C-alpha positions as CSV (number, residue, x, y, z in Angstrom):
1,M,30.2,-9.8,9.8
2,L,27.8,-10.5,12.5
3,S,24.0,-10.3,12.2
4,L,22.4,-7.3,13.8
5,F,19.0,-9.0,13.7
6,K,20.0,-10.9,16.9
7,M,21.0,-7.8,18.7
8,E,19.0,-6.3,21.5
9,E,17.2,-2.9,21.1
10,V,18.5,-0.5,23.6
11,C,17.1,2.3,25.7
12,L,13.4,1.4,25.0
13,N,11.6,2.3,28.2
14,S,13.5,2.4,31.5
15,E,10.4,3.0,33.7
16,P,10.0,0.2,36.3
17,V,6.9,-1.6,37.3
18,F,8.2,-2.0,40.8
19,D,11.0,-0.1,42.6
20,E,12.7,-2.6,44.8
21,G,14.7,-1.9,47.9
22,D,18.4,-1.9,48.5
23,E,18.7,-5.6,49.3
24,Y,17.8,-8.4,47.0
25,D,15.4,-10.7,48.8
26,V,16.4,-14.3,48.6
27,D,13.6,-16.5,47.3
28,G,13.2,-19.8,45.5
29,D,15.6,-22.7,45.4
30,C,18.9,-21.1,46.0
31,T,21.8,-21.2,48.4
32,V,23.2,-18.3,50.5
33,V,27.0,-18.6,50.9
34,E,28.9,-16.5,53.3
35,H,32.4,-15.8,51.9
36,D,35.4,-15.4,54.2
37,D,38.5,-13.3,53.4
38,E,40.4,-16.2,52.0
39,T,37.6,-17.0,49.5
40,E,37.4,-13.4,48.5
41,E,41.1,-13.2,47.9
42,M,41.1,-16.3,45.7
43,Q,38.2,-15.0,43.6
44,S,39.8,-11.5,43.3
45,K,43.0,-13.1,42.0
46,R,41.0,-15.1,39.5
47,G,39.2,-11.9,38.4
48,S,35.6,-11.8,37.2
49,P,35.1,-10.7,33.6
50,P,33.2,-7.4,33.1
51,P,29.6,-7.7,32.2
52,T,29.1,-7.7,28.4
53,V,26.0,-7.6,26.3
54,G,25.2,-11.2,25.2
55,L,26.3,-13.0,28.4
56,E,23.6,-15.5,29.4
57,F,22.8,-17.3,32.7
58,D,20.6,-20.2,33.7
59,S,18.8,-18.1,36.3
60,F,18.2,-14.7,37.7
61,D,20.2,-15.6,40.8
62,E,23.2,-16.5,38.6
63,A,23.0,-13.2,36.8
64,Y,22.8,-11.3,40.1
65,D,25.7,-13.2,41.6
66,F,27.9,-12.6,38.5
67,Y,27.3,-8.8,38.6
68,N,27.7,-8.8,42.4
69,M,31.1,-10.6,42.2
70,Y,32.3,-8.1,39.5
71,A,31.1,-5.2,41.7
72,K,32.9,-6.7,44.7
73,E,36.2,-6.7,42.8
74,Q,35.8,-3.2,41.4
75,G,34.7,-1.8,44.8
76,F,31.1,-0.9,44.6
77,G,27.8,-2.4,45.8
78,I,24.7,-3.3,43.8
79,R,21.0,-3.5,44.2
80,V,18.0,-4.5,42.1
81,S,16.6,-1.1,41.2
82,N,13.9,-2.0,38.8
83,S,11.9,-5.1,37.8
84,W,9.4,-5.8,35.1
85,F,6.7,-8.4,35.5
86,R,4.4,-10.0,32.8
87,S,1.3,-10.6,34.9
88,K,-0.3,-10.6,38.3
89,K,1.6,-13.8,39.0
90,K,4.7,-11.6,39.3
91,E,6.6,-13.5,36.7
92,R,9.7,-11.5,36.3
93,Y,11.0,-11.1,32.7
94,R,13.3,-8.1,33.0
95,A,15.4,-6.5,35.7
96,K,17.9,-3.7,36.2
97,L,20.8,-4.2,38.6
98,S,22.3,-0.9,39.5
99,C,25.2,0.5,41.5
100,S,24.1,1.0,45.1
101,S,24.7,4.8,44.6
102,A,22.2,4.9,41.7
103,G,19.2,7.3,42.1
104,F,18.5,9.4,45.1
105,K,16.6,8.6,48.3
106,K,13.2,10.1,49.0
107,K,13.2,13.2,51.2
108,S,12.6,12.4,54.9
109,E,10.3,14.3,57.2
110,A,12.4,13.3,60.2
111,N,14.0,16.0,62.3
112,N,17.5,14.5,61.8
113,P,17.3,12.8,58.4
114,R,20.2,10.5,57.4
115,P,22.6,12.2,55.0
116,E,22.3,11.4,51.3
117,T,24.7,8.7,50.2
118,R,23.6,8.2,46.6
119,T,25.0,10.1,43.7
120,G,22.6,9.2,40.8
121,C,25.3,6.8,39.5
122,P,24.5,5.5,36.0
123,A,26.4,2.2,36.3
124,M,24.1,-0.8,35.8
125,V,23.2,-3.9,33.8
126,V,19.8,-4.8,32.4
127,I,19.0,-8.5,32.1
128,R,16.1,-10.0,30.3
129,L,14.5,-13.5,30.2
130,V,14.9,-15.0,26.7
131,D,13.2,-18.2,25.5
132,S,11.5,-18.4,28.9
133,K,14.5,-20.1,30.4
134,R,17.7,-18.1,30.2
135,W,18.6,-14.6,31.4
136,R,20.7,-12.4,29.0
137,I,22.5,-9.2,29.6
138,V,20.9,-6.7,27.1
139,E,22.3,-3.4,28.5
140,V,25.6,-2.5,30.2
141,E,26.9,0.7,31.7
142,L,30.3,0.4,33.4
143,E,31.1,4.1,34.1
144,H,30.4,5.5,37.6
145,N,30.0,9.1,38.5
146,H,31.8,8.6,41.8
147,Q,35.0,7.0,43.0
148,V,35.1,3.3,43.4
149,S,37.6,1.5,45.6
150,P,38.2,-2.2,46.1
151,Q,39.6,-1.4,49.5
152,I,36.2,-0.7,50.9
153,K,34.3,-3.4,49.1
154,R,33.5,-5.5,52.3
155,F,31.4,-2.7,53.7
156,Y,28.7,-3.0,51.0
157,K,25.5,-4.9,51.9
158,S,25.4,-6.8,48.7
159,H,28.8,-8.4,49.3
160,K,27.8,-9.9,52.7
161,K,26.0,-12.7,51.0
162,M,26.5,-14.1,47.5
163,I,23.5,-15.7,45.9
164,I,24.4,-18.7,43.8
165,A,21.9,-21.1,42.1
166,A,22.1,-24.6,43.6
167,K,22.8,-26.2,40.2
168,K,25.6,-23.8,39.3
169,A,28.9,-25.6,38.9
170,Q,30.8,-23.8,36.2
171,P,31.9,-20.2,35.4
172,P,29.6,-17.8,33.5
173,P,29.4,-18.7,29.8
174,E,31.1,-16.7,27.1
175,P,29.1,-14.2,25.1
176,V,27.0,-15.5,22.2
177,A,29.1,-15.7,19.1
178,E,26.8,-13.6,16.9
179,I,26.8,-10.8,19.4
180,H,30.4,-10.9,20.5
181,T,31.8,-8.0,18.4
182,I,29.0,-5.7,19.2
183,K,29.1,-4.4,22.8
184,L,26.7,-1.7,24.0
185,Y,27.7,0.8,26.8
186,Q,31.2,-0.8,26.9
187,T,34.5,0.4,28.2
188,S,35.7,2.3,25.2
189,V,33.7,5.4,26.0
190,A,34.5,5.0,29.7
191,K,38.2,4.8,29.0
192,A,38.0,7.7,26.6
193,G,36.2,9.7,29.3
194,R,39.0,9.2,31.7
195,N,41.9,9.5,29.4
196,G,40.5,12.0,26.9
197,Y,41.1,9.6,23.9
198,S,39.3,6.5,22.8
199,N,42.4,5.0,21.1
200,F,45.3,3.3,23.0
201,N,48.9,4.4,22.4
202,E,50.3,2.4,19.5
203,T,53.4,1.7,21.4
204,E,51.5,-0.2,24.1
205,G,51.0,-3.9,23.6
206,I,52.6,-6.3,21.2
207,N,50.5,-5.6,18.1
208,P,50.1,-2.0,17.1
209,V,46.6,-1.0,16.1
210,D,45.6,0.9,12.9
211,N,44.1,4.0,14.5
212,S,42.6,5.0,11.1
213,K,40.0,2.3,11.5
214,H,38.6,3.7,14.8
215,L,37.0,6.9,15.8
216,E,39.5,9.6,16.7
217,L,38.1,11.2,19.8
218,K,39.8,14.3,21.3
219,E,39.7,15.6,24.8
220,G,36.1,16.2,25.9
221,D,34.6,14.4,22.9
222,A,33.9,11.1,24.6
223,H,32.3,12.7,27.7
224,A,30.1,14.9,25.5
225,V,28.8,11.9,23.4
226,Y,28.4,9.7,26.4
227,N,26.6,12.3,28.5
228,Y,24.3,13.1,25.5
229,F,23.3,9.5,25.1
230,C,22.7,9.2,28.9
231,R,20.5,12.3,28.9
232,M,18.5,11.2,25.9
233,K,18.0,7.7,27.4
234,L,16.4,9.3,30.4
235,T,14.3,11.9,28.6
236,N,13.5,10.2,25.3
237,P,11.8,6.8,25.8
238,N,12.2,5.7,22.2
239,F,15.8,6.8,21.8
240,F,17.9,4.2,20.1
241,Y,21.7,3.9,19.9
242,L,24.4,1.3,19.2
243,F,28.1,1.2,19.8
244,D,30.4,-1.0,17.7
245,L,33.6,-2.0,19.4
246,D,36.4,-4.3,18.5
247,D,37.6,-7.1,20.8
248,D,40.0,-4.6,22.5
249,G,37.1,-2.3,23.4
250,R,38.0,0.3,20.9
251,L,35.1,2.3,19.5
252,R,34.7,1.8,15.7
253,N,31.2,3.1,14.9
254,V,28.3,4.8,16.6
255,F,24.7,5.0,15.5
256,W,21.7,6.7,17.0
257,A,18.1,8.0,16.3
258,D,15.7,9.8,18.5
259,A,11.9,9.2,18.8
260,R,11.0,11.8,16.2
261,S,13.3,10.3,13.6
262,R,11.9,6.9,14.2
263,A,8.4,8.2,14.0
264,A,9.2,10.2,10.8
265,Y,10.4,7.1,9.0
266,G,7.1,5.5,9.7
267,Y,5.5,8.2,7.5
268,F,8.2,8.9,5.0
269,C,10.0,5.7,4.2
270,D,9.7,5.7,0.5
271,T,12.9,7.5,-0.4
272,V,16.0,7.9,1.9
273,A,19.2,9.8,1.2
274,I,22.4,8.7,3.0
275,D,24.5,11.9,3.3
276,T,28.2,11.2,3.5
277,T,29.4,14.8,2.8
278,C,31.5,14.9,5.9
279,L,33.3,11.7,4.9
280,A,33.8,12.9,1.3
281,N,35.2,16.3,2.4
282,K,37.4,14.8,5.1
283,Y,35.7,16.6,8.0
284,E,37.0,16.1,11.5
285,I,33.8,14.3,12.4
286,P,33.0,11.3,10.2
287,L,29.3,12.0,10.2
288,I,26.8,10.0,8.2
289,S,23.1,11.1,8.1
290,F,20.0,9.3,7.0
291,V,17.6,11.9,5.6
292,G,14.0,11.7,4.2
293,V,11.5,14.2,2.8
294,N,8.4,15.2,4.8
295,H,4.9,16.3,3.5
296,H,6.2,19.9,3.1
297,G,9.1,18.9,1.0
298,Q,11.5,19.6,3.9
299,S,14.4,17.4,4.8
300,V,13.7,15.2,7.9
301,L,16.4,13.4,9.9
302,L,16.0,9.6,10.1
303,G,19.1,8.8,12.1
304,C,22.9,9.6,12.4
305,G,26.1,7.8,12.9
306,F,29.9,8.2,13.2
307,L,31.9,6.0,10.9
308,G,35.4,4.9,11.9
309,H,36.5,3.8,8.5
310,E,35.2,4.0,4.9
311,S,35.1,0.3,4.2
312,V,32.3,-2.0,3.1
313,E,32.4,-3.7,6.5
314,Y,31.9,-0.5,8.4
315,F,29.2,0.8,6.1
316,V,27.4,-2.6,6.4
317,W,27.4,-2.3,10.2
318,I,25.9,1.2,10.2
319,L,23.3,0.4,7.6
320,R,22.2,-2.7,9.5
321,A,22.1,-0.7,12.7
322,W,19.8,1.8,11.0
323,L,17.6,-1.0,9.6
324,K,17.4,-2.6,13.1
325,C,16.4,0.8,14.5
326,M,13.6,1.1,11.9
327,L,12.2,-2.4,12.8
328,G,13.6,-4.1,9.7
329,R,11.6,-2.1,7.2
330,P,13.8,-1.1,4.3
331,P,13.2,2.0,2.1
332,L,12.1,1.7,-1.6
333,V,14.8,4.0,-2.9
334,I,18.2,4.9,-1.5
335,V,20.2,7.9,-2.8
336,T,23.9,8.3,-2.0
337,D,27.0,10.0,-3.1
338,Q,29.3,8.2,-5.6
339,C,31.1,5.8,-3.2
340,K,32.0,2.2,-4.1
341,P,32.2,0.8,-0.6
342,L,28.8,2.3,0.3
343,Q,27.4,1.0,-3.0
344,S,28.5,-2.5,-2.1
345,A,27.1,-2.2,1.5
346,V,23.7,-0.9,0.2
347,L,23.5,-3.9,-2.2
348,E,24.2,-6.3,0.7
349,V,21.9,-4.8,3.3
350,F,19.1,-3.5,1.0
351,P,19.2,-6.0,-2.0
352,N,15.6,-5.1,-3.1
353,A,15.9,-1.3,-2.9
354,R,16.7,0.9,-5.9
355,H,20.1,2.5,-5.3
356,C,21.0,5.8,-7.1
357,Y,23.7,8.3,-7.0
358,C,22.8,11.9,-6.3
359,M,23.4,13.9,-9.5
360,W,23.9,17.1,-7.6
361,Y,26.9,15.9,-5.7
362,I,28.5,14.7,-8.9
363,M,27.9,17.9,-10.8
364,Q,29.3,19.9,-7.9
365,R,32.7,18.2,-8.6
366,V,32.9,19.3,-12.2
367,P,35.0,22.4,-11.5
368,E,37.4,20.4,-9.4
369,K,37.7,17.5,-11.8
370,L,37.6,19.3,-15.2
371,G,38.4,23.0,-14.3
372,G,42.0,22.7,-15.5
373,L,41.1,21.4,-19.0
374,K,41.4,23.4,-22.1
375,G,38.0,24.6,-23.2
376,Y,36.5,24.0,-19.8
377,E,33.6,26.3,-20.2
378,T,32.5,24.6,-23.4
379,I,33.0,21.2,-21.8
380,K,30.9,22.2,-18.9
381,R,28.1,23.6,-21.1
382,Q,28.0,20.4,-23.2
383,L,28.0,18.2,-20.1
384,N,25.1,20.1,-18.5
385,K,23.1,19.9,-21.7
386,A,23.7,16.1,-22.0
387,V,22.7,15.5,-18.3
388,Y,19.9,18.0,-17.8
389,D,18.3,18.3,-21.2
390,S,18.2,14.8,-22.5
391,L,14.7,13.4,-22.7
392,K,15.6,10.1,-24.3
393,I,18.5,7.8,-23.7
394,A,19.6,8.1,-27.3
395,E,19.9,11.9,-26.9
396,F,22.2,11.5,-23.9
397,E,24.4,8.9,-25.5
398,T,24.8,11.1,-28.6
399,A,25.5,14.3,-26.6
400,W,28.0,12.5,-24.3
401,A,29.9,10.9,-27.2
402,D,30.1,14.2,-29.0
403,M,31.5,15.9,-25.9
404,I,34.2,13.2,-25.4
405,K,35.1,13.2,-29.1
406,W,35.2,16.9,-29.6
407,H,37.4,17.6,-26.6
408,R,39.4,14.4,-26.8
409,L,38.4,13.3,-23.3
410,G,38.6,9.6,-23.9
411,D,41.4,9.1,-21.4
412,N,39.8,11.1,-18.6
413,K,39.4,8.6,-15.7
414,W,36.7,10.6,-13.9
415,L,34.5,10.9,-16.9
416,Q,35.0,7.2,-17.7
417,T,33.8,6.3,-14.3
418,L,30.8,8.6,-14.6
419,Y,29.8,7.0,-17.9
420,E,30.2,3.5,-16.5
421,D,27.8,4.5,-13.7
422,R,25.5,6.5,-15.8
423,Q,22.4,4.3,-15.1
424,L,22.9,5.2,-11.4
425,W,22.8,9.0,-11.7
426,V,21.8,10.4,-15.1
427,P,18.1,11.4,-14.9
428,V,17.1,10.0,-18.2
429,Y,17.9,6.5,-16.9
430,L,15.9,7.0,-13.6
431,K,12.5,7.9,-14.9
432,D,10.8,4.9,-13.4
433,I,11.9,5.7,-9.8
434,F,10.0,7.9,-7.3
435,F,12.3,10.4,-5.6
436,A,9.8,12.6,-3.7
437,G,11.8,15.6,-4.8
438,M,14.9,14.3,-3.1
439,I,17.3,15.0,-6.0
440,P,17.6,18.2,-8.1
441,I,16.9,17.5,-11.8
442,R,17.4,21.0,-13.2
443,E,20.6,23.0,-13.6
444,N,19.2,25.8,-11.4
445,E,18.2,23.6,-8.6
446,G,20.3,23.1,-5.4
447,L,20.6,20.8,-2.5
448,T,21.2,21.7,1.2
449,A,22.6,19.2,3.6
450,F,20.5,18.6,6.7
451,F,23.2,19.9,9.1
452,D,24.3,22.8,6.8
453,G,25.3,25.7,8.9
454,Y,25.9,23.5,12.0
455,V,28.9,21.5,10.8
456,H,32.1,22.7,9.2
457,K,35.4,21.0,8.4
458,H,36.8,21.4,11.9
459,T,33.7,20.8,14.0
460,S,34.6,18.4,16.9
461,F,32.5,15.6,18.2
462,K,31.7,17.7,21.3
463,E,30.7,20.7,19.3
464,F,28.5,18.7,17.1
465,V,26.7,17.1,20.0
466,D,26.1,20.5,21.5
467,K,24.6,21.8,18.2
468,Y,22.7,18.6,17.4
469,D,19.6,19.4,19.6
470,L,19.5,23.0,18.4
471,A,19.5,21.9,14.7
472,L,16.7,19.4,15.3
473,H,14.7,21.9,17.3
474,R,14.8,24.5,14.5
475,K,13.9,21.8,11.9
476,H,10.9,20.7,14.0
477,L,9.9,24.3,14.6
478,K,10.0,24.9,10.9
479,E,7.8,21.9,10.2
480,A,5.3,23.0,12.9
481,M,5.1,26.4,11.4
482,A,4.6,24.9,7.9
483,D,1.7,22.8,9.4
484,L,0.0,25.9,10.7
485,E,0.5,27.8,7.5
486,S,-0.9,24.9,5.5
487,R,-4.1,24.8,7.5
488,K,-5.1,28.3,6.6
489,P,-8.1,28.2,4.3
490,S,-7.1,31.0,2.0
491,F,-4.6,30.8,-0.9
492,E,-3.3,33.1,-3.5
493,S,-4.8,32.3,-6.9
494,K,-2.6,32.9,-9.9
495,T,-4.7,31.3,-12.6
496,R,-8.3,30.4,-13.3
497,S,-7.5,26.7,-13.6
498,N,-9.7,24.2,-11.8
499,F,-6.5,22.2,-11.1
500,E,-5.2,25.1,-8.9
501,V,-8.4,25.3,-6.9
502,Q,-8.6,21.5,-6.5
503,L,-5.1,21.0,-5.1
504,S,-5.1,24.1,-2.9
505,K,-7.6,22.2,-0.7
506,I,-5.4,19.1,-0.4
507,Y,-1.7,19.9,-0.7
508,T,0.5,21.5,2.0
509,K,1.3,25.1,1.3
510,E,4.9,24.5,0.0
511,I,3.9,21.5,-2.3
512,F,0.9,23.5,-3.6
513,K,3.2,26.4,-4.5
514,R,5.4,24.0,-6.5
515,F,2.4,22.5,-8.2
516,Q,1.0,26.0,-8.8
517,S,4.2,26.8,-10.8
518,E,3.3,23.9,-13.1
519,V,-0.2,25.2,-13.5
520,E,1.2,28.6,-14.4
521,G,3.7,26.9,-16.8
522,M,0.7,25.6,-18.8
523,Y,0.6,29.0,-20.5
524,S,4.2,28.6,-21.8
525,C,3.0,25.5,-23.6
526,F,1.3,25.7,-27.0
527,N,0.3,23.6,-30.0
528,T,-0.9,20.6,-28.1
529,R,-1.7,18.0,-30.8
530,Q,-2.5,14.4,-31.0
531,V,0.0,12.5,-33.2
532,S,-1.1,8.8,-32.9
533,V,-3.8,6.5,-31.4
534,N,-3.3,2.9,-30.3
535,G,-6.6,1.6,-28.9
536,P,-7.4,3.6,-25.7
537,I,-3.8,5.1,-25.7
538,M,-3.3,8.4,-27.4
539,T,0.0,10.1,-28.0
540,Y,0.3,13.9,-27.9
541,I,3.1,16.3,-28.6
542,V,3.2,19.5,-26.4
543,K,5.5,22.3,-27.4
544,E,7.0,24.5,-24.7
545,R,9.2,27.6,-24.9
546,V,12.0,27.2,-22.4
547,E,14.8,29.5,-21.3
548,V,18.3,28.4,-22.2
549,E,21.6,30.1,-21.7
550,G,21.2,33.8,-21.1
551,N,17.8,35.2,-22.1
552,E,17.5,33.0,-25.2
553,K,14.5,30.7,-25.5
554,E,14.1,27.5,-27.5
555,V,11.1,25.3,-28.3
556,R,11.1,21.8,-27.1
557,N,8.7,19.0,-27.8
558,Y,7.4,16.8,-25.0
559,E,5.7,13.5,-25.7
560,V,2.7,12.7,-23.5
561,L,0.8,9.3,-23.5
562,Y,-2.8,9.5,-22.4
563,E,-4.9,6.4,-21.6
564,T,-8.6,7.2,-21.7
565,T,-10.3,4.3,-19.8
566,Q,-8.2,4.6,-16.6
567,V,-7.3,8.3,-17.1
568,D,-3.6,7.3,-17.0
569,I,-1.2,9.9,-18.2
570,R,2.6,9.8,-18.7
571,C,5.0,12.6,-19.8
572,I,8.4,12.0,-21.2
573,C,9.8,14.6,-18.7
574,S,8.7,12.3,-15.9
575,L,8.3,15.1,-13.4
576,F,5.7,13.1,-11.5
577,N,8.3,10.5,-10.5
578,Y,10.9,13.0,-9.8
579,K,8.8,15.5,-7.8
580,G,5.5,13.7,-7.0
581,Y,3.0,16.0,-8.8
582,L,2.0,16.3,-12.5
583,C,3.9,18.5,-14.9
584,R,2.5,21.3,-17.1
585,H,2.7,19.1,-20.2
586,A,0.4,16.4,-18.7
587,L,-2.0,19.1,-17.3
588,N,-2.2,20.6,-20.8
589,V,-3.2,17.2,-22.3
590,L,-5.8,16.7,-19.5
591,N,-7.2,20.1,-20.2
592,Y,-7.2,19.4,-23.9
593,N,-9.4,16.3,-23.3
594,G,-11.9,18.2,-21.1
595,V,-10.6,16.7,-17.8
596,E,-11.1,19.4,-15.2
597,E,-9.6,17.7,-12.1
598,V,-6.3,15.9,-11.5
599,P,-7.0,12.1,-11.3
600,P,-6.8,10.8,-7.8
601,R,-3.9,8.5,-8.6
602,Y,-1.8,11.5,-9.2
603,I,-2.6,13.2,-5.9
604,L,-0.1,11.5,-3.5
605,P,-1.3,11.3,0.1
606,R,2.2,12.1,1.3
607,W,1.8,15.7,0.2
608,S,-1.6,16.3,1.9
609,K,-2.1,18.7,4.8
610,D,-3.6,15.9,7.1
611,F,-1.2,13.2,5.9
612,K,-0.1,12.1,9.4
613,C,-3.6,11.9,10.7
614,R,-4.8,10.0,7.7
615,Y,-1.8,7.7,7.8
616,V,-2.7,6.7,11.4
617,L,-6.3,6.1,10.6
618,D,-5.6,4.1,7.4
619,N,-2.8,1.9,8.9
620,N,-3.7,1.4,12.6
621,N,-7.5,0.9,12.9
622,N,-7.2,-2.9,12.9
623,N,-3.7,-3.4,14.2
624,S,-4.1,-2.9,18.0
625,S,-4.6,-6.6,18.6
626,N,-1.2,-7.3,16.9
627,I,0.8,-5.1,19.2
628,D,3.2,-6.8,21.6
629,A,2.1,-5.3,25.0
630,Y,5.3,-6.4,26.6
631,N,7.5,-4.6,24.1
632,P,7.9,-0.9,25.0
633,L,9.2,0.0,21.5
634,Y,6.1,-1.2,19.7
635,C,3.8,0.3,22.3
636,Y,5.5,3.6,22.0
637,N,5.3,3.7,18.2
638,Y,1.7,2.7,18.2
639,L,0.6,5.2,20.9
640,H,2.7,8.0,19.3
641,K,1.0,7.6,16.0
642,H,-2.5,7.6,17.6
643,A,-1.7,10.7,19.7
644,L,-0.5,12.8,16.7
645,P,-4.1,13.6,15.5
646,I,-4.9,15.0,19.0
647,V,-1.8,17.2,18.9
648,E,-2.5,18.3,15.3
649,E,-6.1,19.3,16.1
650,G,-5.4,20.6,19.5
651,A,-3.0,23.2,18.1
652,Q,-5.6,24.7,15.6
653,S,-7.4,27.0,18.0
654,Q,-7.6,28.1,21.6
655,V,-10.8,26.1,22.1
656,H,-9.3,22.9,20.7
657,Y,-6.2,23.5,22.8
658,K,-8.1,23.7,26.1
659,I,-10.2,20.6,25.3
660,A,-7.1,18.5,24.4
661,L,-5.2,19.7,27.4
662,Q,-8.1,18.9,29.8
663,E,-8.5,15.4,28.3
664,L,-4.8,14.7,28.5
665,E,-4.7,15.8,32.2
666,E,-7.6,13.5,33.0
667,L,-5.9,10.6,31.3
668,L,-2.7,11.2,33.3
669,N,-4.8,11.2,36.5
670,K,-6.2,7.9,35.6
671,F,-2.7,6.5,35.1
672,N,-1.8,7.7,38.6
673,V,-4.9,6.1,40.1
674,V,-4.1,2.7,38.4
675,E,-0.5,2.9,39.5
676,N,-1.4,3.6,43.1
677,D,-3.9,0.7,43.1
678,F,-1.3,-1.6,41.6
679,V,1.3,-0.8,44.2
């Protein structure tokens, strides 16, 4: 499989430094060749290959001439619409060659203005200087929004003179091998848009193609996906997407992430869940979602994709695309469903991350897998007790063995697989992993998919794209409302504990409510007693009355280790690693030892009200000199993080809002002045 690390980012910042005219001005050492009809006919018969991401040229002129020749054969003209320059020396390092119908002309004040001939056509290629000597195609869009006709090609200005570098003596090179199988903005979507399907008829050609290994797009789907990406490219400067096509131009996989998702990962990159519910349940759209947890404990989208086939190769592609999108920064923990191809792909792409299965998904399959067995209710009860209630590995092993033996389940293949994978999903084996509340660990806890309510079994690609923005808008609105609620100074006190008062000033409202339930739970604990001492480490047993089946209660013993010199505390329930805040048992031991406040190491910054602002100040104060000023992606990320504190504070009151708005307007005016002076 190819390496995505050599691929180009797409759709970073399409704003030009200069907007050039219709004609490309010939400069430098080049030759202008007039082509007669005979030459045109010979070249047309030979046929120019379509522009492809990865094609490289020795000069800008060669790249221009290559696209111009292709345009001539297809029946449209071209022009240099945008150019990017590194310095005042006007050293060009990036350019956009567009269809001559791209954009729209400025309105004329003349009495009889010339009629508008442009259509805002999206067809274009973007070329970039690499290694300071070669020009590489990094973006391609082949689809036009108007009719093209080879019969009228001689009437376009760009075809009257073909620019060829003097040293050129051979045809354009083939695409770079590492990039050959990944083509961005290629013909698959264009063909699907015209024909209604992305897949060719299996009867066409010599070798039939396995359609199951490609995305099955129905009528209208391709246009919807394509138009959405085009719109996002224009309105969202940090939007990222990749298409994976085979050598025949058939669409296999798609990945995308908007600016908010990319920014969110910068804050919440510790634990990431890869949701493959649509694949497991055989939905019409093979949706795969990357999801994190924000400072309110809410799910936050970190990227999406459509997977053409559930194989290791396809999963590897989409994982690498996501990693590329997130600037090569892998998460610490990855949570997935129980899927062997995905497990292999995670191991290949994220070898240093902790990979776990989500217990909730597994337990949801219990009725389907075991519902027909004799004594099902007893089996389910024993399984739940082994999984949810075991505090030590020995307890789980004993409970599981008893269940298998008692019900004679030794030949059950599904249970055999679960036991073999137990270290990937049973909580008692995962106590050293931080999950940020990502996975439910109690029987009464649930899990809601990010797109729950927006996707059903028969949702089409077109329908999903239409609902995608709505889903994200509602999620973002929910987060914004939670931010405002968390900034309110008052809180509802339920105990007289100093722990409650302390964390009410720090945690967001939702996380504080969860921690508050642990403070309240301290009163269900009793008989805290020290059982051993080993130097500065003391071991305590905390008894708690917990509800079991029905209204019955039982007493459980929780072992808590307390280190006095560093005020380090560990409970056998490991709630801190699972949820990110201390449990009632640890709080009882702290209270028993006269500690009135939660130690700082157990107050995670990711749950604080001002986490995003603090993150910016802590991580970016000394990094401005390391930013690549010529890379729009890095500039956008850096500026976005620094602008967030202004937005956060500006939304707190009417006075703050007016000040922030006034300063932003003044800043925009300065940009306009600089731009006018530059031009």
